[in-house]
N, C-alpha and C positions, 0 to 999 in steps of 0.2 A: 371563417372568421380568423383574423390575425390574433395570435396568442402571445402574451408578453411574459417574460420570466420575472422572477421576484426582483432582480436588479433593474430590469427595464421599468417595472412598476415604481420602484423607489425613485429612480431618476426622473421619471415623468411627473410624479407627484411633487417632487422638490422643484423641478423647473417651472411647473405651471402654477404652484401655489406659494412657494417659499417655505413650506413646511417640510422638514426632513424626517421622514418616518424611520423608526428604529426597526430592528429585525423582528419584533413582535407585532408590529402594526398589521401587516397583511395576514398573518395567521389568525389574529383576533377577528379581523373583518370577515374572513372566510368561515371561521368557526361559528360565527353568529349569523351568517347568511346575508350580511350587508353586501358582500361581493361573492361571486361564484368562482370556486376553484375548478379549473378545467384540466388540471394536471393529474399526475399519477404518483402515488407514494409521497416522497419527501419534496418533490419538485412541483411547486405551484405554478400554474399558468392562468393568466387573467385575460379575458377578452378585452381588446383595445377599445371597442365601442362602449362596453360596459364601464370601463374606467373613465372614458370621456364623459359619459352621463353622470357618473359618480362625482367627478370633479365639478360639474356644472351644478349639481344639487347640493354639494357639500363644500362651500368655499371655506378657505382657512380664515378663521377669526381668532387671532392670538389671545385677545381679551374681549369678553362680552361686556356690554355697557350697563350691566345690572348685577345685583347680588343674587346668588342662587346656591342651593344645596346640591352638591355633585356626588354621585356614586359611580364607581368603576364597575363595569359589567363584563361578565364572560358569557359563554354559551349557556343556554337554558339547561337546567337539570333539576332533579328532585333533591330537596334538602335531606341531609342525613338525619337532622332533627327538625321536624315540622315546627312552625311557629304558632303559638297559641296566644290569643288575646286574653290577658289575665284580668281584665276588668269585670268579666262575668264569672259566675260560679255555677257549674264547673267552667273552666276556661274553654273558649271556642276556637276552633281551627282558623287561623288567619292565612297561612300560606304554606304550601308544600313545595314551592318552586323558588329558584333563584336564578337570575340571569336574563338573557335576551335572545329571542329567536325572531329574526327580522321578518320571515315569511310565515311565522306561526305554524311550522310544520308539525309541532306537537299537538296542535288543535286545542290549545287552552282557551278558556273563556276570557272575555275582556277583563274581568275582575282578577282572574288568576295571573294574567299577563302583567297587570298593574302591580299586584302585590309581590310579584317576583322582583320588582324594581324598588318599590317604596318601603321595604323592610329588609334587614333590621339594622338599626343605627346604634352603635355603642358610643353615643355622644351624650353630653349632659342634658338634663331636662330643660335648662334655660335656653340652650341653643336650639333644641327641638321646638320649644315654645316660640322662640323668635321667628322661626321659619313660618309658622302658622300666623302669628300676630301681624307680621309684615307682609303676608301674602306672597312669599317668595316661591319661585318654581323649584321643583325637585327635578334635576336633570341627570339621567343615566348616560354615561359615556362609555363607548367601546374604544379604548386607546385614544380618547379625545374626540371620537366621532359621535355626534348626537343626532338623532332623528326626531321628527315630530312624535313618533310613537314611544320615545323614551323620556318625554317631558310631561310631568304631572304637576298638579297644583294642590298641595296639602291643605286640608281644611280642619283637621284635628289631629292631635298626637294620640297614639295608641301604645300602651305599655305592653311589651312583648318579652317576657322573661327578663333577661339582663340587658335589654336594649329597648329601642323605640321603633315604631312604625308609624305610618301616616295613613289616615283616611283620606281618600281622594275621590273625585268624581271621575270614574273610568272613561267617560265620554268626553271629558275636557282635557285634551292633549295639545301639545305644541305651544309655540310662543311666536307672537307677531314679529319680534326682532330677529328670529332665527329662520322662519319660513320653512323651506324644504329640508333644512339641516345645516350642519356646520362641522368643521374640524377645529378644535381649540387645543391650546396647550394645557397639558395635565402634568402637575408636579408629582413626583414620587412621594411615597409615604402611605398614610392611611387610605383605605379604599373609599372613604367618604370625607368630604370637606365642605365647610361653608365658605364659598368663594366670594370674597368682597371685591367689587369692581374698583379698578383704579381709574376708570374712565369717567371722572367727575369734573 
């Protein structure tokens, strides 16, 4: 199998999509399992066929035609401070994990995988309520890459300590407008953002 260097990868992505990945793009995709690193040590190598399939499944969509709540994701890991739902007494465990594992190599349940993405949001109560009231999707992105497995639909707000989480149907994932996935432009700043579409 032909293996590509990091610079080959960046050039091909830019040539085929118009999206210019930064130096953190490929490490984030390999750390979360979206792409496989066939290299050794600090030198990443990506299979050319896998990259071609990735670019087919994840077209570049600079702007999505709907509003959504976005959160930036890193590789899955256990939280140093587990999250508890404070609506009940005593509070009940909501999530021990944060992040994304594309192939679920950690063997988490569907609920654990969802809750690793849908909490915690240090945003205002009004903004959290707007997401639920308007039926907006919550989309996890890995350096702008979204998969059907990182798209959930909040149906209630959950108070979690000093932030918020969302109750979701763990079986209801994905979005008709996105299909197999997409790469979108992500602005710097807070790891979560209510993205308002300019495509109106």
